[in-house]
C-alpha positions as CSV (number, residue, x, y, z in Angstrom):
1,M,27.2,12.7,-2.6
2,D,30.1,11.4,-0.5
3,A,30.1,14.9,1.2
4,A,27.0,15.2,2.2
5,F,26.0,11.8,3.6
6,A,29.7,13.6,5.6
7,E,27.0,16.1,7.1
8,L,25.1,13.5,8.3
9,S,25.4,10.9,11.9
10,R,25.7,7.2,10.9
11,S,21.9,6.6,11.6
12,Q,20.8,9.0,9.7
13,A,23.4,7.7,6.6
14,L,22.0,4.2,6.9
15,F,18.4,5.4,7.3
16,V,18.7,7.4,3.5
17,L,20.5,3.9,2.2
18,L,17.3,2.2,3.6
19,V,14.5,4.6,2.5
20,L,16.3,4.4,-1.2
21,F,16.0,0.6,-0.8
22,V,12.7,0.5,0.1
23,A,12.2,3.0,-2.9
24,G,14.2,0.9,-5.0
25,L,11.7,-1.8,-4.2
26,R,8.1,0.3,-5.1
27,L,9.9,0.7,-8.7
28,V,10.5,-2.6,-9.5
29,E,6.6,-3.4,-8.4
30,L,5.3,-0.4,-10.1
31,S,7.1,-2.0,-13.5
32,M,5.8,-5.6,-12.2
33,A,2.5,-3.7,-12.1
34,R,2.0,-1.6,-15.1
35,R,3.3,-5.5,-17.0
36,N,0.4,-6.8,-15.2
37,E,-1.9,-4.1,-16.2
38,R,-1.4,-4.4,-19.9
39,E,-2.3,-8.5,-19.0
40,A,-5.3,-7.5,-17.0
41,R,-6.6,-5.0,-20.2
42,A,-6.0,-7.3,-22.1
43,R,-8.0,-9.7,-21.1
44,G,-10.8,-6.8,-21.1
45,G,-10.2,-5.2,-17.4
46,I,-12.0,-2.4,-16.3
47,E,-10.1,0.3,-14.5
48,V,-13.1,1.8,-11.5
49,G,-11.3,4.7,-8.8
50,A,-9.1,6.4,-11.4
51,G,-9.8,9.6,-9.8
52,H,-7.7,8.7,-6.3
53,Y,-4.6,7.4,-7.9
54,P,-2.5,10.2,-8.9
55,V,-3.4,11.1,-5.3
56,M,-2.2,7.5,-4.0
57,V,1.1,7.9,-5.9
58,V,1.8,11.7,-4.4
59,L,0.8,10.6,-0.9
60,H,3.5,7.7,-1.1
61,V,6.2,10.0,-2.6
62,L,5.9,12.4,0.2
63,F,6.1,9.7,2.9
64,L,9.6,9.3,1.9
65,A,10.4,12.1,1.2
66,G,8.6,13.3,5.0
67,A,10.5,10.5,6.4
68,L,13.5,11.5,4.9
69,A,13.1,15.0,5.9
70,E,11.9,14.3,9.6
71,V,14.9,12.3,10.1
72,I,17.7,14.8,8.9
73,F,16.1,17.9,9.5
74,L,14.0,17.5,12.7
75,E,17.2,15.1,13.9
76,T,15.4,12.3,15.7
77,P,16.9,10.5,18.2
78,V,17.2,6.5,17.7
79,A,15.9,3.9,20.6
80,P,17.3,0.7,19.5
81,A,14.5,-1.1,20.5
82,L,12.1,0.6,18.6
83,A,14.5,0.8,15.6
84,Y,14.5,-3.1,15.7
85,S,11.4,-3.7,16.0
86,M,10.1,-1.7,13.9
87,L,12.6,-2.9,11.3
88,G,11.0,-6.6,12.1
89,V,7.5,-5.0,11.3
90,L,8.9,-3.4,8.1
91,L,10.0,-7.2,7.0
92,L,6.7,-9.0,7.9
93,A,5.3,-6.0,5.5
94,S,7.1,-7.1,3.0
95,L,7.0,-10.4,3.0
96,L,3.0,-10.0,2.8
97,R,3.0,-7.5,0.0
98,A,5.2,-10.5,-1.8
99,W,2.4,-13.0,-1.0
100,V,-0.2,-10.8,-2.1
101,I,2.1,-10.4,-5.9
102,R,2.3,-14.0,-5.5
103,T,-1.2,-15.2,-5.2
104,L,-2.8,-12.4,-7.6
105,A,0.0,-13.5,-10.4
106,W,-1.3,-11.4,-13.0
107,R,-3.8,-9.7,-11.3
108,W,-2.0,-7.6,-8.9
109,T,-1.7,-3.8,-10.1
110,T,-1.5,-0.4,-8.3
111,R,-4.7,0.4,-9.9
112,V,-7.9,-1.3,-9.3
113,I,-8.4,-3.2,-12.3
114,V,-11.2,-5.8,-12.3
115,V,-11.8,-8.6,-15.1
116,P,-15.4,-9.2,-15.5
117,G,-16.8,-12.5,-15.0
118,L,-13.4,-13.3,-13.4
119,P,-14.2,-14.3,-9.3
120,A,-12.3,-12.8,-7.0
121,I,-9.6,-14.7,-5.2
122,R,-9.7,-16.3,-2.2
123,R,-6.4,-18.1,-1.4
124,G,-3.4,-17.4,-0.2
125,P,-3.5,-14.2,2.4
126,F,-7.4,-13.5,1.2
127,R,-7.7,-16.6,3.1
128,L,-7.3,-14.8,6.2
129,M,-8.1,-11.1,4.9
130,R,-10.2,-9.4,2.8
131,H,-7.1,-6.5,2.3
132,P,-3.8,-8.3,3.3
133,N,-1.6,-5.9,0.8
134,Y,-3.2,-2.8,2.4
135,L,-2.4,-3.9,6.0
136,A,0.8,-4.6,4.4
137,V,0.9,-0.8,3.1
138,A,-0.1,0.8,6.4
139,L,2.4,-1.4,8.2
140,E,5.1,0.5,6.2
141,I,3.7,3.4,6.6
142,V,4.4,3.4,10.5
143,A,7.1,1.4,11.1
144,L,9.3,3.0,8.4
145,P,9.7,6.2,9.8
146,L,9.6,4.7,13.4
147,V,12.5,3.2,12.8
148,H,14.8,6.2,13.2
149,G,12.4,7.7,15.8
150,A,10.4,9.9,13.1
151,W,6.9,9.8,14.8
152,R,5.3,12.9,13.1
153,S,5.9,11.3,9.3
154,A,4.2,7.9,10.8
155,L,1.6,9.9,12.5
156,V,0.4,12.3,9.7
157,F,0.9,9.9,6.8
158,S,-1.2,6.8,8.6
159,A,-4.0,9.5,8.7
160,L,-4.0,10.5,5.5
161,N,-3.3,7.0,3.9
162,A,-6.6,5.8,5.9
163,A,-8.8,8.1,4.1
164,L,-7.3,7.3,0.7
165,M,-7.9,3.1,2.3
166,V,-11.9,3.8,2.6
167,V,-12.0,5.7,-1.1
168,R,-10.2,2.8,-2.1
169,I,-11.4,0.1,-0.6
170,R,-15.1,1.3,-1.4
171,S,-14.5,1.5,-5.1
172,E,-12.9,-1.8,-5.3
173,E,-15.5,-3.7,-3.2
174,R,-17.9,-2.0,-5.3
175,A,-16.3,-3.4,-8.8
176,L,-15.7,-6.8,-7.1
177,A,-19.2,-7.3,-5.9
178,E,-20.4,-5.9,-9.5
179,H,-17.8,-8.2,-11.4
180,G,-16.1,-10.5,-10.1
181,A,-18.7,-12.3,-7.0
182,Y,-17.2,-10.8,-4.2
183,R,-20.0,-11.3,-1.7
184,E,-20.5,-14.6,-2.5
185,I,-17.0,-15.4,-2.0
186,F,-16.5,-13.5,0.9
187,D,-19.8,-14.7,2.9
188,L,-20.3,-10.7,2.7
189,E,-23.8,-10.2,3.9
190,H,-25.0,-7.0,2.7
191,S,-28.3,-5.1,4.3
192,E,-30.8,-4.0,1.2
193,K,-29.9,0.0,2.6
194,T,-26.2,-1.2,2.3
195,D,-26.4,-2.4,-1.3
196,E,-28.5,0.9,-2.4
197,R,-26.1,3.2,-1.1
198,C,-23.3,1.4,-2.9
199,D,-25.5,1.5,-6.4
200,T,-25.5,5.4,-5.7
201,G,-21.8,5.6,-6.4
202,T,-21.1,7.7,-3.3
203,L,-17.7,6.8,-2.0
């Protein structure tokens, strides 16, 4: 490993360490999520949108690998002002994610699991927005590659993540509306036409 690091510039080596640190955090969160998943299922939780979960996992693995590959093999330059600002965004995204996890407690998982009869939460960051965790993910996908100027990874994976989030959010909101009084809690108004589309199960 020392020999491999010797082939990298100082900034590239630091970026590798940053990505490894982020990956380590995600593994810790995955362990927490699995524990919470068991708790949710024990309380009668129902998983929805399971089909897109493997796609999400692959996307996040490829995102980290892609950012590393772009920085190392394309030797993207570092712009100090951009790097420091993106580190700030990355920190804010991490703090927002931590706030979400603390607010949801055992209800936070990486899968979409709802417990019938349990109302949706509207406190903490959910008082400000409906999907703070997905905002944190979107910010991270933009910010992490741009720390070392890897704009291709930021652009490609942001687009892929946005497409995936359209599917995931629709699936999640439909499940919460059915089992968690989601529309009432968030004061959402849906026309009859929208409700009919949601009831068809079309994503």
